[in-house]
N, C-alpha and C positions, 0 to 999 in steps of 0.2 A: 772351279779350278782354273788357275792362271795358265794361259796358253803362251806359246812362243811369240805369237803376234802381239799379245798384251805386253810382254816384256820389251819387244822391239819398240812399240808405241811409247812406253815409258822411257826408253833410252833416247828417243828423239827429243822428248821434253827435257831430259837431262842435258843433252847436247846444247839446246838453246840456253838453258840456265847457266851452263858453264861457258857460254859464248865461244864454243869450239866449232870451227868450220869443218866441212867435209874434208877439206884439204889437210887440216890439222889431224883429224882422225885417221885419214888414210896414211899419213906419214907415221903416226904412232903404231899403226897396224902393219905397216910395210906393204900396203896395197895401193892400187891405182885409185884415184879419186872417183872415177866413173864406176869402178867395181863396188866401192863403198856406197855410193848413191843407189846403185841398182839393188844391192843387198838390203838396204834399209827400206827402199820402196817396196820390195817384195814382201817384207814383213816376216820372213821365215829364214832362220839360220840355225846352225848347231849351237847348243848351249855353251860349247867351248869358245865360240866366237863372241857370244854375248858376254861371257866372262872376260874375254880379252878387251872388249869395248869398255866394260866396267872398270878394268884396271887403268885404261887410258884416261878415264874420267875420274880416277881416284875414288871410285864408288864401290862399296861392298856389294857383291852379287846377292848375298843372302838378304841384305837390307832392301835392295831393289825388289826382290821377289816378294818380301813381306809387304812392301808398299803396294805392289800390284794386287796381291791377294786381298789386302784390306780394302781396296777400292772396288772389288768385285761386288755386284749386287747380292744381297742376302736372300736366301730362299724363303718363300712364304708357304711352300708346299713341296713335299717330296714326290717323286714319280712312284708309280705302282711297284716297279722293280726295286726301288730303294726301300720302300716300306716292307715288301716281302722279305728282303734281306734282313731287315731289323727284327722282324717277328720270328724269323727262322730259328733263333736261339734266344731263350729266355734271359740268359745272362747278358747277351748283347742288348736286348730290349731294356734291361735294368740299367745298363751303362748309358744307353741313349736317354732315358728319363733323367738320369743323374746329371748328364752334361747339359740338358735343357734347364736344369736348376743350378747350373754353374758350379757343380761340385768339382773339387780337385780329384785327381787320381788317388791321392793319399786318403782322402775322405771316403771314397768308394771302398778302397781296400780295407780300411779300418772299421767300416760300418757293416760290410757284408762278407760272407765266406768266399771271398775271392782273393787269391794271392796277387801280389803286385805284378808278377809276370802275366797272370791272366788278365788283369786290368790293362796292362800295356797292349796285350794282344787284341782285346776288345776295342780299346781306343784306336788302335791302328785300323781295325775294321771300320769304325765310324769315320775315320779319315778317308778311307777308300770309298765308302758309300757317299761321302760328301757332306756329312753333318758337321764335322769339325775339321779344322786344319791343325795337325799336330805341330808343336814347336819344341825347341830344346827343353830338356829337364822335365819331360812329360807334361808340359803345359800345352794349352790349345786355345784356338780361337773358334768360337761358335759361329757357324756359317748360316744360321737361321735367323730370320728377321723377328722382331718383337711381335709381329702380326702372324707368325707361323702357326699353322693349324695342321693336325693330322687330317688326311683325306676323309671326308664325311662318310664314305662307304668303302674306305680302303682297308687294307690288311690290319693295320694297327687298331683302328676303331672297332673293327669286327672282332679282334682278339679281346679287347676290353669289354665289349658287349657280352661275349661268350664266357669270359673267365673272371671279370672284375666287378661288374655291375651288382650282382647279387651279394658279393663279398662286401662291397662298399655300403649298400643299403641294409645289410644285416646288423649294422651297429645301432646303438640306442640313441645316439646324437644328443645325449644329455650331459656330456662332460663340459668342462670350462672352455668357453669359446666355441662350443658346438651347437648346432641347431639344424632342424630340418623343417622346411616350410613347403607345404603343398597347397597352392591356391588355384582354384578353377573358376572361370567366369566367362561371360560373353562380352566382348568389347568391340569397338569400332575397328574394322580392318585397317583403317588409316592410322590408328594409334598404336597398333601392335609393333611396328618397327621402332618407335620411340622407346618402348619398354625394353626391346632387345638392345638398343644402344646403351641404355642405363646398365644393363647386365654386363655388357662388354666393358664399360668404364670400371665397374666393380672388379672384374677380372684383371684389368690392367693395373688398377690400384694394388691389388693383391700381389701381382707379379713384381711391380716396382718395389713394394715393401719387402718382398723376399730378397731381392738383390741388395737393397739398402741394409738389411739386417745380417747379411753375410759377414759384416765387420764385427758383429757381436760374438762373444764367446759361445761355443756350441751348447754349453749347459744352460744358457739363457734362451735357447730357441727350441721350438717344438715343430714337428712336421705336421702340416695340415693339408688337406686336399679340398679345394673349393670346386664344387660342381654346380654350374649354372645352366639352366636349360629353359627353353620356351618353344612350344610348338602347338599347332592346331591338332588336338588329340582327344579321343574319348576312349576310355577303357573298353577293350573288346567285349568283355562280358556285359557291359552296359549297352554298348552299341547293338549287340545282338537282341536286346529287348525293345529296341525302338520300333515304332509302328511304321 
């Protein structure tokens, strides 16, 4: 989330670009030059004052706020509190998964039994949580990085382990473009990370293709879930038989 300090820092850059001196800005604001310098150095001021400086610079306040928001680092992980908020409501979790796939609000409302008003409410919650930044006309900017992952032992993954894993694996995996591979073996510990890197590249390729295919008509696309995993593991029933 953009802070007042972030906006003030951006304003300082705009002052330099506009080649406006502190004296010029002070005259435009009807303030003493020393007060303007002190105000900008402090990095904290009312939004009304920031808006006044924007007008002096002939800069739209909303555009400045968007630029600052776009420059904020994207999240690679949510906090425990953020994840708890997401899983507290299944409809909110659904909307969170949809925005991760870059669905529009209209797509969510037309695909699920959610009214547009409900979607707007849930998108507003995702904005407050910090997953998206809402923009005019119900558009949004995703605030999560491409490397974003749910916390390994966090509320969301715990929810999917409890409610979704058996549902996913109950399928036959024999449809077009479907498959289930289970491979077990003993390999060098040093080689294991390289296999994981390959799996991560496959996941990235899948995600990039998803985004590229959003330009295609919906009737030409099908929803798939790619699940990749690798861990040092032995089935508990087998491990119990070891000597």
